[in-house]
C-alpha positions in Angstrom: -23.8 -40.8 85.8 -24.7 -40.7 89.5 -21.6 -41.4 91.9 -23.4 -41.3 95.2 -26.2 -44.0 95.0 -26.1 -47.6 95.9 -25.9 -49.7 92.7 -23.7 -52.4 91.1 -21.6 -49.9 89.1 -20.6 -47.7 92.1 -19.9 -50.5 94.4 -17.6 -52.3 91.9 -15.9 -48.9 91.3 -15.4 -48.6 95.0 -13.6 -51.9 95.1 -11.4 -51.0 92.1 -10.4 -47.8 93.6 -9.8 -49.0 96.9 -7.4 -51.7 95.4 -5.6 -48.9 93.5 -5.1 -46.8 96.4 -3.7 -49.8 98.3 -1.5 -50.6 95.4 -2.8 -54.1 95.1 -1.8 -55.6 91.8 -3.9 -58.9 92.1 -7.5 -59.6 92.9 -10.5 -57.5 91.8 -8.5 -54.7 90.1 -10.1 -54.3 86.7 -13.6 -53.9 85.4 -13.8 -57.5 83.9 -12.1 -59.2 86.8 -14.5 -57.4 89.4 -17.8 -58.1 88.0 -17.0 -61.7 86.9 -15.5 -62.4 90.4 -18.7 -61.0 91.9 -20.9 -63.0 89.6 -18.8 -66.3 90.4 -19.1 -65.6 94.1 -22.9 -65.6 93.8 -23.1 -68.8 91.9 -22.2 -68.3 88.1 -20.2 -71.0 86.9 -17.8 -70.3 83.9 -15.1 -72.4 82.3 -11.4 -71.7 83.4 -9.9 -68.4 82.2 -13.3 -67.5 80.6 -15.3 -64.4 81.4 -19.2 -64.7 81.9 -19.5 -60.9 81.3 -17.3 -59.9 78.2 -15.5 -56.4 78.2 -18.3 -54.6 76.0 -20.8 -55.6 78.5 -18.5 -54.7 81.5 -18.5 -51.2 80.2 -22.1 -50.9 80.1 -22.5 -52.1 83.6 -19.8 -49.6 84.8 -21.3 -46.7 83.0 -24.6 -47.5 84.6 -26.3 -48.1 81.2 -27.3 -51.8 81.7 -29.3 -53.6 84.3 -28.7 -57.1 85.3 -31.0 -59.2 83.3 -34.2 -60.4 84.7 -33.4 -64.3 84.3 -30.0 -63.7 85.9 -31.4 -61.6 88.7 -34.0 -64.3 89.4 -31.2 -66.9 89.5 -29.0 -64.7 92.2 -32.1 -64.4 94.2 -33.3 -68.0 94.1 -30.0 -69.5 94.7 -28.6 -67.1 97.4 -31.4 -65.7 99.3 -31.0 -68.2 102.4 -29.2 -67.3 105.4 -26.9 -70.2 105.1 -25.9 -69.3 101.5 -25.2 -65.9 102.4 -23.2 -66.9 105.4 -21.1 -69.2 103.0 -20.5 -66.3 100.6 -19.3 -64.1 103.3 -16.8 -66.8 104.6 -15.5 -67.0 101.0 -15.0 -63.3 100.9 -12.9 -63.3 104.2 -10.8 -65.9 102.4 -9.8 -63.6 99.6 -6.4 -62.5 100.3 -6.0 -59.7 98.0 -9.6 -58.3 98.9 -9.4 -55.2 101.4 -12.7 -56.1 103.1 -12.7 -53.6 105.9 -11.6 -50.6 103.5 -14.1 -51.4 100.9 -17.1 -51.7 103.4 -16.1 -48.4 104.8 -15.8 -46.7 101.4 -19.2 -47.9 100.3 -20.9 -47.0 103.5 -19.4 -43.6 103.2 -20.5 -42.9 99.7 -24.0 -44.3 99.9 -25.4 -44.1 103.4 -23.9 -41.5 105.7 -24.0 -38.3 103.2 -26.9 -39.3 101.2 -29.3 -41.4 102.7 -30.2 -43.3 99.7 -32.1 -45.9 101.2 -35.3 -45.0 103.1 -36.0 -46.7 106.5 -39.4 -48.2 105.3 -37.9 -49.8 102.1 -39.3 -53.4 102.4 -36.7 -54.7 100.1 -33.6 -53.1 102.1 -33.0 -53.3 105.9 -30.8 -50.1 106.3 -30.9 -50.6 110.1 -29.4 -54.0 109.8 -26.7 -52.7 107.3 -25.8 -50.2 110.0 -25.6 -52.8 112.7 -23.4 -54.9 110.6 -20.8 -51.8 110.4 -21.0 -50.9 113.9 -20.2 -54.6 114.9 -17.3 -54.6 112.4 -18.8 -57.5 110.4 -17.4 -56.1 107.2 -17.5 -59.2 105.1 -21.3 -59.7 106.1 -22.0 -56.0 105.3 -20.3 -56.5 101.7 -22.3 -59.7 101.2 -25.6 -58.2 101.8 -24.8 -55.0 99.8 -23.8 -57.4 96.8 -26.9 -59.2 97.3 -29.1 -56.0 97.2 -27.2 -54.9 94.1 -27.5 -58.1 92.3 -31.3 -58.8 93.0 -33.0 -55.6 94.2 -31.4 -52.4 93.0 -31.4 -50.6 89.7 -28.0 -50.1 88.1 -29.3 -47.5 85.6 -30.3 -43.7 86.3 -33.3 -44.1 83.9 -34.7 -47.3 85.5 -35.8 -46.6 89.1 -35.9 -49.2 92.0 -39.6 -49.0 91.8 -39.6 -50.1 88.1 -37.3 -52.9 89.1 -39.7 -53.9 92.0 -42.6 -54.2 89.3 -40.6 -56.1 86.7 -41.3 -59.7 85.8 -38.9 -60.8 88.6 -40.8 -59.0 91.5 -44.2 -59.7 89.9 -43.6 -63.5 90.4 -42.5 -62.7 94.0 -45.8 -60.7 94.3 -47.8 -63.8 93.2 -45.9 -66.1 95.6 -46.7 -63.7 98.5 -50.4 -64.0 97.5 -50.3 -67.8 97.4 -48.8 -67.8 101.0 -51.3 -65.5 102.2 -48.8 -62.9 102.9 -50.8 -60.0 102.1 -53.6 -57.7 103.5 -57.2 -58.0 102.7 -57.4 -54.3 103.3 -55.1 -51.7 104.8 -56.6 -48.3 105.8 -54.9 -45.1 107.3 -56.7 -42.4 108.8 -54.5 -39.3 109.9 -55.5 -36.3 111.9 -52.9 -33.2 111.9 -53.5 -30.8 114.7 -51.6 -27.6 114.3 -50.9 -26.1 117.6 -49.7 -22.7 117.2 -48.8 -21.7 120.7 -46.5 -24.8 120.9 -45.2 -24.5 117.6 -45.7 -28.1 116.7 -48.1 -30.6 115.1 -50.0 -33.1 117.0 -50.6 -36.2 114.9 -53.2 -38.8 115.7 -52.7 -41.9 113.4 -55.4 -44.4 113.3 -54.7 -47.7 111.1 -56.8 -50.8 110.5 -56.1 -53.8 108.5 -56.7 -57.4 107.9 -54.0 -60.1 107.8 -53.2 -63.7 108.1 -49.9 -63.2 109.8 -48.8 -60.7 112.6 -46.6 -59.3 110.1 -47.0 -60.6 106.5 -43.7 -59.3 105.3 -42.0 -61.4 108.0 -44.3 -64.4 108.5 -41.8 -66.3 110.8 -42.5 -63.5 113.5 -45.2 -64.9 115.9 -45.9 -61.5 117.5 -47.2 -57.9 116.5 -44.8 -55.2 116.1 -45.1 -51.5 115.2 -41.9 -49.4 114.7 -41.7 -45.6 114.6 -38.6 -43.5 113.7 -37.9 -40.0 114.8 -35.2 -37.4 114.0 -35.1 -36.2 117.7 -35.3 -37.6 121.2 -38.1 -35.1 122.3 -40.2 -36.2 119.3 -39.6 -39.9 120.3 -40.8 -39.0 123.9 -44.0 -37.7 122.7 -44.8 -41.2 121.1 -47.7 -43.0 122.5 -49.6 -46.1 121.1 -52.9 -45.4 122.6 -54.9 -48.3 121.4 -54.3 -51.9 119.9 -57.4 -53.8 119.2 -57.2 -57.3 117.7 -60.3 -59.1 116.6 -62.3 -57.0 119.0 -60.2 -57.4 121.9 -58.1 -54.4 123.5 -54.4 -55.4 124.2 -52.9 -51.9 124.8 -52.0 -52.9 128.7 -50.0 -56.0 127.4 -47.8 -54.0 124.7 -44.2 -53.7 125.3 -42.2 -50.8 124.2 -38.5 -50.7 123.4 -36.6 -47.5 122.5 -33.4 -47.7 120.3 -30.7 -45.3 119.1 -29.2 -46.1 115.7 -26.3 -44.0 115.0 -25.7 -42.4 111.7 -29.5 -43.4 110.7 -31.5 -40.6 109.0 -34.0 -41.3 111.8 -31.9 -42.5 114.7 -34.6 -42.5 117.5 -36.6 -45.5 117.3 -39.4 -47.1 119.3 -40.8 -50.7 118.9 -44.2 -51.5 120.3 -44.6 -55.4 120.6 -47.5 -57.6 121.5 -46.4 -61.2 122.3 -49.3 -62.6 124.1 -52.6 -62.8 122.1 -55.4 -65.1 120.9 -53.8 -66.9 117.8 -56.4 -67.3 115.0 -56.6 -67.8 111.4 -56.9 -64.2 110.6 -56.5 -60.9 112.4 -58.5 -57.7 112.2 -56.3 -55.2 113.7 -56.8 -51.5 114.9 -54.2 -49.2 116.3 -54.2 -45.6 117.3 -50.8 -44.0 117.7 -50.1 -40.3 118.9 -47.1 -38.0 118.6 -45.7 -34.6 118.1 -44.1 -33.4 114.6 -42.0 -30.4 113.8 -43.5 -27.2 112.8 -44.6 -25.4 110.5 -43.6 -28.1 107.8 -44.9 -31.5 108.0 -43.7 -34.2 105.5 -44.6 -37.9 105.9 -43.9 -40.8 103.5 -45.3 -44.4 103.9 -44.7 -47.6 101.8 -46.6 -50.7 101.9 -44.4 -53.8 103.0 -46.8 -56.4 101.7 -49.5 -56.5 98.9 -52.8 -55.2 99.9 -56.2 -56.1 98.2 -57.5 -52.7 99.1 -55.5 -49.6 100.2 -57.1 -46.3 101.6 -55.8 -43.3 103.1 -57.4 -40.1 104.5 -55.5 -37.2 105.7 -57.0 -34.1 107.3 -56.0 -30.9 109.2 -58.2 -30.4 112.4 -58.3 -27.0 114.0 -60.0 -23.8 114.0 -56.9 -22.4 112.4 -56.9 -25.1 109.6 -57.5 -22.3 107.0 -54.0 -21.2 107.5 -52.6 -24.4 106.0 -52.5 -26.3 102.8 -52.5 -30.1 102.5 -51.1 -32.0 99.6 -51.5 -35.8 99.4 -50.1 -37.9 96.7 -49.9 -41.5 95.9 -46.8 -43.3 94.3 -46.3 -46.8 93.1 -48.3 -49.2 90.9 -51.8 -50.2 91.7 -54.0 -51.0 88.6 -51.9 -51.8 85.4 -54.7 -50.5 83.1 -54.6 -46.9 84.7 -52.2 -44.4 85.2 -51.3 -43.2 88.9 -54.0 -40.8 90.1 -53.2 -37.7 92.0 -56.1 -37.3 94.4 -55.0 -33.9 96.0 -57.6 -31.0 96.1 -55.7 -27.9 95.8 -55.6 -25.7 99.1 -57.8 -28.6 100.9 -57.6 -29.3 104.4 -58.7 -33.0 103.8 -57.6 -35.4 101.3 -58.5 -39.0 100.5 -57.6 -41.8 98.1 -58.7 -45.4 97.8 -57.5 -48.2 95.6 -60.0 -51.0 95.2 -57.6 -53.2 93.2 -54.5 -54.9 94.3 -51.6 -52.6 95.6 -48.1 -53.9 95.2 -45.4 -53.8 97.9 -43.3 -50.5 97.8 -46.2 -48.5 96.7 -47.6 -46.0 99.3 -48.3 -42.3 99.7 -46.8 -39.0 100.8 -48.3 -35.8 102.4 -47.1 -32.5 102.9 -48.6 -29.8 105.2 -47.2 -26.1 105.2 -48.7 -22.7 106.0 -50.5 -20.7 103.1 -48.5 -17.9 101.6 -50.4 -15.4 103.7 -49.7 -17.0 106.9 -45.9 -18.0 106.7 -44.7 -15.1 109.1 -47.6 -15.9 111.7 -46.1 -19.6 111.7 -42.3 -19.1 112.0 -40.7 -20.2 115.2 -40.8 -17.9 118.2 -37.7 -15.9 119.3 -35.6 -18.2 121.2 -35.7 -18.0 125.0 -33.7 -21.0 126.4 -33.2 -23.7 123.7 -33.2 -23.6 119.8 -36.3 -24.6 118.1 -36.3 -27.8 116.2 -37.0 -26.4 112.8 -38.0 -27.8 110.4 -37.1 -31.6 109.8 -39.3 -34.3 108.2 -39.6 -37.7 109.3 
């Protein structure tokens, strides 16, 4: 049983352990009480002195052997996903006299985020930056409310049932269909990535071109009436290299109107962030968007992951190494996620290639994506190692 991942079992056990440490004799002190109090907090109605979840089922939840049933998970989402409802739950939690809100929040934060980075920054279902901000602002009840909500609606409680499997369950399938009906999807989504090894500087230059067609500036957040592109880095010097060199929307170049905002998020896996925003543009029924982004990446290993935040009718990616020394490196490109239910996932990688490509012509679900790895070939590792330090230590190697 994993003890250092965010799931219903570990959250409830953190509550019980904190109550035990604080020598509290009332409140969420046992398995049965904790899980039933949580379910009631999120709207499950039971008769007085009756439990919704009985002891045998409680044990399965706490042993990470049982997930919340799809029907109940759907209930939790549909009845609690509004900001007003989550605020009300947070207020109810603050009224709990025997609930050590601050201590529980700090314990969960320590177990699941600071040491293990369980949540990836691009996860469309979980806003880890937002959770970090709640802790920093000491809004502990709000933090716990969101953690509870994620555990009840989005995250797997079992080790053998991944979050991705959960996202592709019946519950999320309905969510996916709703997005299609609301036009919160991409007609197509293409990436073209050029990686240039720079041996003298001991870094990679990345030129990332992206093109897509959509009906909202950001389909995953249709309430936003502006375009926003976010990039995250491990170090300040990498952030400083970031340049959005082109932003074309429906044939019009808007790069001169783009605003850039840099932000530092403490304790985040990728703390240095930049947001490029375009607020003034011609509003139309659909948008054909083309962007070009350049930046520097650590050397000699390059690892990159990408996840779709919204469904895509067609999804395509091309990665290539461009250099007269490209023969010294190997590229591995892999897909992950769910594409066509009638076929298995396909690994499009060509061994030892300097270019790799895939295209999904069928619907691609949110949270699906790709990852690629570039590293020196066995015969060239020594040649690619960092130069002897002269004034400052080399940034080697960190992936982002």
